[in-house]
N, C-alpha and C positions, 0 to 999 in steps of 0.2 A: 226505431228510426223516425216514425211519425212525430215523435215528441222532439227528437234531437234536431231535425231539420229546421223547424221554426226558431228554436233557441239559437242555433248557429246563424240563421238569417238575421235575427235581431242583434246578435253580437257584432256581426259584420257591419250592419247599418249604424250601430253605435260607434264603432271604430271609425267608419267613414265620416260620420258627423263630427267626431272629435278632431280628425285630421283637417277637415274643411274649416272648422272654427279656428284652429291654430293658424292655418294659412291666411284666412281672412283677417285675423287679429294682427298679423305681421304686415299684410298688404295695406290695410286701411288704418294702421296705427297712427295716432296723432302725437307728434313729438311734443313733450312738455319742456318748457324753458326750465333749465336746471336751477335758475334763480328763485323760482316760485317756492319749492320746498325749503330753500335756504332762508328766504324771507319768513316763511311760516315758522321755521325753527327759532327765529329771533323774537317771535311773539309769545306772550304769556299763556295763550290758549284758553282765555276766559270765555271767548265766544259771546261777549256781552252786547255786541252791536254798537258800542259807543263810537266806533270809527265811521259808522254810517253804512256799513255793509253787513251782510247776513251773518258773518262770522269770520274767524281768523283765516280760513281757507280762501274765502271770497275776497277778503282784504288783500291777502298776499298776491293773489292773481291780479287784482286791480292795480296794485303797485307796479308790478312787472309789465303788465300788458297795457294799462291805461294811464300810467303816470300818476296814480293816486298820491296824495300827500304822504310823506314819510313819517310825519309826526301825528297821524290821526289816531294811533293806538294810545288812548288815554291811560288805561291801566298799566301798560308797559312803560309809559313815560320816556325819560331820556335814554334809558338802557335799550329799550326796544327801537327807538328812533335811530340811535347810533348803530345798532346791529343791522337794521335795514339799510342804513346809509352805507355801511361797509360792503354789503352785498351788491348794492346798486352803484357803488363807486362814487357816491355823493357825500360831501361833508355836511353834517347836520348841525345847525346852530343850537343855541340854548333852548331847552324845552321847559315850559312852565309846568310846575307841579300843581295839579288841581285837587281841590277838596270840596266836599259838600257841607252845607250848613242848613239847619232847620230854623226858619224864621218864626219861631213861636216859643213863648215861655209860659204858656197857659197850663202850668202843671196842676196836679190835683190840689184843690184848696184855693187856687187862684181863680179858677173858673168853675161855675156851678153847672149842673145839668138841667135841661128843660124838661126832659122826660126820661123814662127808663127804657133804653134801647135793648131789644131782645132779638134782633134780626141777625143776618149773616155777619160774621166777624170780618167785615171789609169796610174800609174807609169810603170806597166808591158807593157801596150799597147804603151805608149810613148817611152819606151826603145827599142821597136822593130823597130822604125823609126830613124835610124842613132844614136842610143844610147841616144835618148832624144833631146829636143830642146836646151839645154844649151851648151855653148862652152866647159865646162868641162864635159867630158863624164863619169867621175868617181864620180860625185857629186850627191846630192839629187835632184830627179826629181820634188819634190814638189807637187805631185798630190794626196798624201794621202792614198796610199795602206796600209801603216802602221797604219794610223788613223782608217781606216775602220775595221781592225781586232782587234784593242785594245778594250777589254771588260771593261776596267777600266777608260776610258776617260783620259788616261795618255799621249796621243800624240796629238799635234795640229800642223798645218802648220802656221808658223809665218815668215813673211818677205821672203817667198819663200822656206823655209827649215823646215823640221820636227824638232820639239822640244819636249823633254821629260819633263813631270811634275814629278819630282822625288818623290814628296809627294804621288802621286797617283800610280806611277809605282810599280808593284808587281814583276817584273823581269821574267814574264812568257815566254818571248821570241817569242811571236806570231808576233810581229813587225819585228824582225830580220829575220824570215822566209819569210815575205811578201816583204821585200825590194829587188828589182831586182839587185841593185848595191851592196848589202851586206854591207851597211854602218852602220848598227845598230849592236852593240855588247852588250851582257848582261854579267855583271861581278860584283864582290864583291863591294858593296856600299861603303866600306871603302877606295877604291882607290881614292887618293886625286887629281891627275891631269891626264889629257889625251890630246892627240893630236887629235883635231877634224878636221882632213883632211884625205882623203883616196887616194889622188892623188900620183901616182908614176911617173909622167912625170918629165922631167928634168926642171931645174930652168927657162930656157928660155921659154919653152912651158907653164909652170905653170903661169908665169908672164903674158903671153898673155891671158890665160884662166880665171884666178881668182885672185883678189886682196888679198884674204885671204888665199890662198893655201900655203902649205909647199914647200919651194924651196931648202931644204936640205943645208942651209947655215952653219950648224954646230955650230952656236952660242950657242944653248942650250947644245950641246954635250960638247963643250969646257968649258962651265960655270958650268956644273953639277959636284959638288965636290964628289958626291956619285958614279959617273960613271954609272948612271942609264939610260942615253940617248945615243943612237947611231943612226947615219943616215944610213939607209939601203935602197938601191934601190931608192935613191933620196928623202927619206922620214924619218922623225924623228920617232923613236920607243922607247918607255919607257919600261924598265925592272922594273916592279913593285915590284919585290922581293928585289931590291936595292933602290928603290925610298924612300926618307925620307919625302916627302911631303912638302919640304921647300918652293916650289913655285918660286924658282929663275928662272927656265926655262920659267915660265909664263911672267916674266918681260923682259927676254932677247929676246924672239921671236919677230922679227920685223914685222911679218905678223899676229900676234894675233891668231895663230892657236893652241896654247897650253893654256888650260884654267884650272882653278880650278873647279872641279865638284860641289863644294858647292856654286858656283856662285860668290865668291869673286875674286878679281884680285890682291890683295897684297901678297907679299911673306911673309912667316912666319919664 
């Protein structure tokens, strides 16, 4: 009996605590708007933070409670926006498809190394040591910080430079934030051509550093009938509001640093 009484006492206390917890959970329960899980269901579940919130759950709650933009889910694109719009009873307009591009063509052989780097395999770490091992300090460091943060397997290091797989890229922008040299840009996927070089060194310096770097020769500027290309600070810049996508600049560039983003090389 001396053993049973304490056991029974603890069992009764546990039962009482369970009953009280159940009662409190019902009395103090906070009702959740049924639209929140419905909005969450319309999202891809990447939890990438591209929407500006901590994750899909936080974004769904912000949409319902705070009127967050319905088109903020970049990986979900038009499908997610329309799904959210259906839940919220709002018609969603056209949603731009975004893709990332790496503004560097300093592949192996085009750029030489200043020293033999044997530190941590991180672009951020390498960049702290004389702006990386490559002679061009404005180029891709090639150690894959962007690859590490991409949740969609859309980036890989090829021939010493980060390359975007446009089929897998969702345009979330995580790679752009991870790049210490700010070489990655996310923009409308309909953009036809781009300058894949970020150097603003003068022609003499660029020629010494990289065989593929923009030297500001202005051949593209002079040849663009739409007036969409200007050389600014030793570097060709495309005004995409004027660009017709003809691709003439691609064929005119003697350094091969203007490319068609669809992978072709011919002018149209």
